[in-house]
C-alpha positions as CSV (number, residue, x, y, z in Angstrom):
1,X,3.3,5.6,12.6
2,X,2.9,3.7,9.4
3,X,1.0,5.4,6.6
4,X,-0.7,3.5,3.8
5,X,-1.6,4.7,0.4
6,X,-4.4,2.8,-1.3
7,X,-4.5,2.2,-5.0
8,X,-7.8,3.0,-6.7
9,X,-8.7,-0.7,-6.9
10,X,-8.9,-1.0,-3.1
11,X,-12.4,-0.4,-1.6
12,X,-12.4,3.0,0.1
13,X,-14.1,1.4,3.2
14,X,-10.7,0.2,4.1
15,X,-9.7,3.7,5.2
16,X,-11.8,4.0,8.4
17,X,-11.1,0.4,9.3
18,X,-7.4,0.8,9.2
19,X,-7.5,4.3,10.8
20,X,-9.4,2.8,13.7
21,X,-6.4,0.4,14.1
22,X,-4.0,3.4,14.3
23,X,-2.7,3.7,10.7
24,X,-2.7,6.9,8.6
25,X,-4.5,6.1,5.3
26,X,-4.6,8.0,2.1
27,X,-6.7,7.0,-0.9
28,X,-6.4,7.9,-4.6
29,X,-9.7,9.7,-4.2
30,X,-8.5,11.8,-1.3
31,X,-5.3,12.7,-3.2
32,X,-7.0,13.4,-6.6
33,X,-4.9,10.6,-8.2
34,X,-7.8,8.6,-9.8
35,X,-6.9,7.4,-13.3
36,X,-3.1,7.8,-12.7
37,X,-0.8,5.1,-14.1
38,X,0.6,2.4,-11.9
39,X,4.0,4.0,-11.9
40,X,2.5,7.4,-11.0
41,X,0.6,5.8,-8.1
42,X,3.6,4.1,-6.6
43,X,5.8,7.2,-7.1
44,X,3.1,9.2,-5.2
45,X,3.1,6.7,-2.3
46,X,6.9,7.0,-2.2
47,X,6.7,10.8,-2.2
48,X,4.2,10.7,0.7
49,X,6.3,8.1,2.6
50,X,3.5,5.5,2.5
51,X,3.3,1.7,2.2
52,X,1.4,1.1,-1.0
53,X,-1.7,-1.2,-0.9
54,X,-3.1,-2.7,-4.1
55,X,-4.9,-5.8,-5.5
56,X,-3.0,-5.4,-8.8
57,X,-0.5,-8.2,-8.1
58,X,1.0,-8.6,-11.6
59,X,1.8,-5.0,-12.4
60,X,3.2,-4.2,-8.9
61,X,5.3,-7.4,-8.8
62,X,6.9,-6.2,-12.0
63,X,7.5,-2.7,-10.5
64,X,8.9,-4.3,-7.4
65,X,11.4,-6.3,-9.5
66,X,12.3,-3.1,-11.3
67,X,12.8,-1.3,-7.9
68,X,15.1,-4.2,-6.8
69,X,17.2,-4.1,-10.0
70,X,17.5,-0.3,-9.9
71,X,17.9,-0.1,-6.1
72,X,14.9,2.2,-5.9
73,X,13.9,3.1,-2.4
74,X,10.2,2.7,-1.4
75,X,8.2,2.3,1.9
76,X,6.8,-1.2,1.1
77,X,4.2,-2.7,-1.1
78,X,1.2,-4.8,0.1
79,X,-0.3,-7.1,-2.6
80,X,-3.7,-8.1,-1.3
81,X,-6.0,-10.8,-2.4
82,X,-9.6,-9.8,-2.9
83,X,-11.7,-10.6,0.1
84,X,-14.1,-8.8,2.5
85,X,-12.9,-5.4,3.5
86,X,-13.1,-6.3,7.1
87,X,-10.9,-9.4,6.6
88,X,-8.5,-7.4,4.5
89,X,-8.2,-4.7,7.3
90,X,-7.6,-7.4,9.9
91,X,-4.9,-9.1,7.8
92,X,-3.1,-5.8,7.0
93,X,-3.2,-4.7,10.6
94,X,-1.8,-8.0,11.7
95,X,1.1,-7.9,9.3
96,X,2.0,-4.2,9.8
97,X,1.6,-4.3,13.6
98,X,4.9,-6.3,13.5
99,X,6.7,-3.6,11.7
100,X,7.8,0.0,12.0
101,X,7.9,2.6,9.2
102,X,11.6,1.9,8.9
103,X,11.2,-1.9,8.7
104,X,8.6,-1.8,5.9
105,X,11.1,-0.1,3.5
106,X,11.9,-2.1,0.5
107,X,9.6,-5.0,1.5
108,X,6.9,-6.8,-0.5
109,X,4.0,-8.2,1.6
110,X,1.3,-10.6,0.5
111,X,-2.0,-10.5,2.4
């Protein structure tokens, strides 16, 4: 099962929508990570074995580039455009349904 860790900029309503589609979803609120730095957030997602979901494209593209250059392992990053939470859940589900936990490793997804 693919687990998803949502950055604090992602609407918490995404959690029940993605859970209904069979994903395990953690939020920054659930995990008491509100206010943590971008690096702390992604490190936490890695520690938990989760794909990281955010709307913060610029910062996480930079971190992804850093991961590539340093060969840092991660479980995937989803950079999502802002749209209705229902549309976002549909798009994420569609993309991740084509993957396994193993195949998301090291990947960058745009939805």
